[in-house]
N, C-alpha and C positions, 0 to 999 in steps of 0.2 A: 287492145285491154291493158291499166294503167300497171306501174307496178312503182315502187315506191323504195330505192336504193338510200343509202347511206355516201355521202359524196364531200362528206364532212366532218372531222373531228380535232375536237380541244379539249386541253385541261388547265387549272388553275388550280396552285398548294401555295398554303401561304410560306413565305421566308423561313419561318421559325421551325425546328424540327428538335419535338419531344424526345428523345430516347428512352428504354428501358431503365438505363442506369441514374437520369435523372428523374424520372418517375419514381425510382427508388427511393431518392433523398427524400420525400415526403409520406411517401406511400408504402406499409408494409408489405412489399415485396423484391421482384427480383428480376433480373434480364432471363436466368432458368426458367424461374416460374414462370413469366408471359411468352418465353417462347417454347415451351414444351406444353403447354395450356393453349396457345392461338397460335402460334406459329408470326409474332409479330415482334418486330426488331425494333419502330421507331414510328413515328406518327406527326405529322404537321400540327402546328396550332395555330388559329388566329391571331392575330394581336389587332393592336390597336386602331390600324388603317383598315383591316380587314371586316368584310361582312359578307352573309351569303350572296349580298346580290353584286358588290366589289369583285366576288370569285366567281359568278356566275357570268359575268359582262366579260372576262375575262378570258373566262372557256369558250364563250362563245365567238368572240370578236378570233380566235385562233381556229375554230370551224369553218367559220364565212371565209379564210382566208385559203383554205387547204379545199374548201367548195368554188373555190372563184367563182365568189357571187358576191352583192351586195348587201346593206340588211334592207334596201328597201323592197327585197325580193321578195322575203319572205312572207308568207302566208297567216301563219300562227307561230308561238311560242309557249313551251310550255313547262314550267318550271317545277320539276319534281322533287321536295325538298319536305324533314319535319322540322326545319327552323330557320324558320321565314325570320326577316327582321321586323317587319310587321302583322297583327293579322290582317292588315289592308291598308294601301295597296298593293297588290299580289309583289311577290319579287320579280315574275314575268314582266309586269307593266315597269318597273323600276328599269328592266332589261330592255326592255321595246323603249321604252326612254332614250335609254344612252346611246343605244345602235341609233337613234333615227330608223327605225322599223316603222315606218309611216304607217303601212299597207297590213300592216299583223296586229289580230287578233291575240290576245295573251292570259294566259288564266295558269294559277298554281294548282299542284295535283297533291294532295295526302295521301302516302300508302307507304308511309314509311320506307323499307330497303327496297323493297318491289315498285318505285315509285318510278325510275326509269323505264323500264318495260312497259308499265302501266298506260306513261307519257309517247314511246316508239310504236304501242298497239296503237292508238287516239289518234297519233300522227298517220302515223300510214295506212288507216282507214279513211283519214280524211282526203290523201292525197288519190287514193283509189277509186275516191267517191268523186274525182273530177275537183271537190271544193276549194283547193291549192294549190300550185305546182311545188310552194320549197316549203316547209316548217325544222323549225330550229326546237330541239327537246335536251334539255338541260337538266340535271341533276347537282342539288348543288345544296350544304350543308356544312355547320360549324356546328360541329354535335359537341366538341370541349367545354363548348358555355355551358351545356345543362346536364352534365354530368356530377355525381355527388364524387368530391374526390377521396370522403371516407370510404367508400367503396370499391375494394380495390378488386372485387371480381367483375366491376363494371367498367371501371376510370380506366381500365390500361386497356382496354378493346377498341376507343375509337379514336377518329383523328376528323381532321377537316378538309374541305376540296372542292374543287367540281370538274363536274367534265360534260362534254356538251358534242349535239351531232347534228349535220343538216342532212336534212330528205327532201330529196327531189324525187319530182315525178318522172316516168320514163316507158318505153314503149316496149323495151330492152325487159326480156326476162328475168329470173332475179332480184335480188334485195330482198325488202321483208317480205317473207311464204307465209305465214301463217305466224297464229299469238293464241295465247289463254291467258286468261285474267280470271282468279277464283279469290275466295275470300272467306273466312271461317272467326267473325265476331264472338264467337264464346270463347275465343283465345286472349280477349284485348287486354286479361288483368296478366297476361305473361311480358308483357312489355310495352311500357308506354310512358307517356309525359304528360302528367295532371297542367292544366293549365289552372290560371287563379280567378276563373270568374265567378267561378261556387264561393270564394273566401267574403265577393262585396256585400256590402250589407243593404239591406232590403231597404228597397227606397219609394217603393211601391204605397198608397195607403190601404188600397185592398188588398195586398200581398198575406195571406195566411200560412204561408209553410206548406200547403197542402200538396205543392206541385215538385216539393223536392223529395218527395218517396218514388217521385218518377223515372229522377236521376239516375244512372249508372253506379255501379259501390265499386268499382274493380279495385280501389284503392284503400276498400277496408281493412284494417288490420295492417297495414305497410305504411310507417311513418317516412312518410317523401314529402316533402317541401314541393308548392307548387313552382313547373318550373321545371323540376330535374329529372333523371331520366330512373324509371324505376324497370329491372329485370330479373326475369327470372334467368337464370343463367344454365338450370339443367333443363326443367321445362324448351327453353328455347332451341338447346342443342339438339335435343331428341329430334323437335320441326324441324328445323334445318335439314338434320341426317333424310329424314322420311320425305321431305317434300323436296331437296336436289334431286334425287333419283328420280321418285314418281314424276314430279315434272317434266323431264327429262324426257321419261320415256312417253308421257302423253305426247307431247310435242313433236318428237320424228315419229309418232304414230299418225297423228296428226297432217304431219308434212310429208308421209309414204316412204321417212326413210327406214333404217334400219341403225341401231348402236353404234355399230362399228363406220358408218359412213360420215361418223363427224368427226370435222376438221379439231376443231376446236371448240373446244364449250368453254364461255364467260361467265363465270357463277358469279353471285354477288359475294362481295368478300368480307367472310363473318370471322370465318374459324379455319385455320389451315387443317385441320382434323374433321369438318363437317364435309369438307371435299376427298379426303384419303377416304373416307365412311361410306361419298358415293363412288368413290371409283370402285371401290369392291361391287359393292352392288351392284353396278351399272356393268361390272365386266372393261373399263373401257379404262385406260391404262393413265396414271397421273400425267403422263408427259401429254395429254390430250385436253389438257386443265389447264386454263392460264389462270396465273393468281401472281400477284402481286402485293398481297398483305404485308409481307414481311416490310415495306417500305412507308405506307401508308396508314397501316389499321384498316380497322371500318368506318367507311365514309357514306355506311346508308346510304341513300339514293343517287350519292358518286360516285361508286366505285365502280359497278359494270362501264358508266362510259369513263372512266379513266382508267380501268383494265385494256378497254379498247384501244386506245394512244400509247398506251407502253404495247400492246400487242404488234400493233402496226412498227410502231417505232424497233422493236427488236427482230420484227421479220417474222414474227410466231404467226402474222396472221396477211392470206396472202390473197389472192384475185384467185376467184370459183373455190375458195375453202366453204364446205358446210360447216355452218355455225349455229351454235345453238345458245343462248345466254339466260340462264333463271334468275330471281330476284325473288327472298323472300324476306320478311319481316314484321314488324309490329302490323296491330289488326285485328287477328292475323291476316297479311296479305301473302298471295304467290304470282309469280308471273313467269312465262317460257316463253321465245319468240325464236323461231327458225329463219335463216336467212342464209343466202348466195353472196357471198363479197363480189362485191367488183373491182375496177380495176382504177386504182388512185388516177383521178388529176393531176396535171405538172402543176406545181406551183404557180401561179404568176404574183412575179414581184411587183408590176405593179399596181393589180388590183389590192394587193398586202395595205402599201403606201395610201391609195386610194382609201380603203377600208379606215386608217389611223385618220386621214384627212377629216372623213363623214365623220370620224368617234369626236373630233372636234366640234365642228361644225353642229352636231346634233346636242352638243351641251352648252352651244350658245345660243340653238333657237329654243332649247328646253330652258334656260333663264330668261331669255325674251316672253317667251308665254307666261311665264310666272309672273313678271313684272307687267303684262298686257294685264292680265287679270287684276292685279290690283290697279291698275288704273280706272280699268271699269267699273271698280268695286266704286271706289273713288267717286267718278263721274256717275253711276247708279245707283247708288245707297244701296247696294246689295246684301252687306252686310259694315256690322260696328264697326265705323275706320279708326274711332277713340281707341280700339284693342292693338295692343301688339301684335303681327300675324304671328303665326307658329313658323319654325324653320319645314320647310317639305323634306318629304324623306327624302333619305340622302344616299348612294351608295356607297359611298366612301366609311361609313363606319364614324362618322365627327358629328350624330347626333341621334337623338333618342336613343331608343334602347339598347345602340351598337357601339357604345363610347367606351366600355371599357375594355381598357390595355389587354387585358388576359382572361380568363375564365376566373371565377370566385373557387378560392380551393377552401372550401371545407373542411379542415381537419379535427 
């Protein structure tokens, strides 16, 4: 029987830190108000050279270092994100290209704050089915670029970052034992980011507007500009409290455990009060809940993998621990995983150095392939060679939609 073990982990957060005091200079709020309602003290803010892809790549590289493997060994890359740099190509493809993971399939997964656990479930199932030996699962977000900074109930809660894990096939029992994936689309109007596709003018002669009535109207009555987040805080809070406790009970029952057997519960880092309510409901002491929301805020799909990294570093997550992870968020979606934590590998510094060399070679290879395609286009006439070619998607935030120095602050 095949098992899927987490053998590598890594995280990345932008250098700039935005404290509650900083926010209070342009939002009607205070450090006390934010801490009492969420437990957040600061968050990291993406800068001009940061993007969802660049953060994902940095976290992935660290995870590969811990796992002591090269990118060429990875068979699948899943990036869970609600804030991709492009509709397509996927962030996962940008990660694949940057790492030089030539043997990997790659795709993005949209399940909001539940996305990482969704990806963990899909990757572990692929490993157990024998399709792949290694998988890279990443949660990456630049949430501060989709916030309405006039909405103090929402803008103070979120931050930017990325976390990644490497899953490996093994015949040793343990690793990801069971998962559950759930959704309730009727709650889609509670938390959403509306794209701007519906704002585009019709350019098809036969279009008569009949199809517009079939589109969901979750934004009706809400003056939210396309590209910015809307959240019904009260409803989302109640949903989080109910789901965190309920999903935990469901996953431990599926795994044949009891609540008091859980060594560590790593939930989505949405709000400290949600964790405290779930602690009371489960009769599980807060000491068994891992939280780092004070330092990062809500990083959506990145929150659980980032918490894994901090839990390992602080000694809270140790070999043979029974661990439960629960994500919940927009969609509405929720997901949970139960796993037995394995023994970490000893860091191979030589492999770490080689992964940096491989990263450089992958960049050279990518540029060479782009040049070769342009040469082929000119030789075979596949495109209009008189037109200036568009800049290729770049993970470093210096082109396309990710060139802004910091999120627009709408006051």
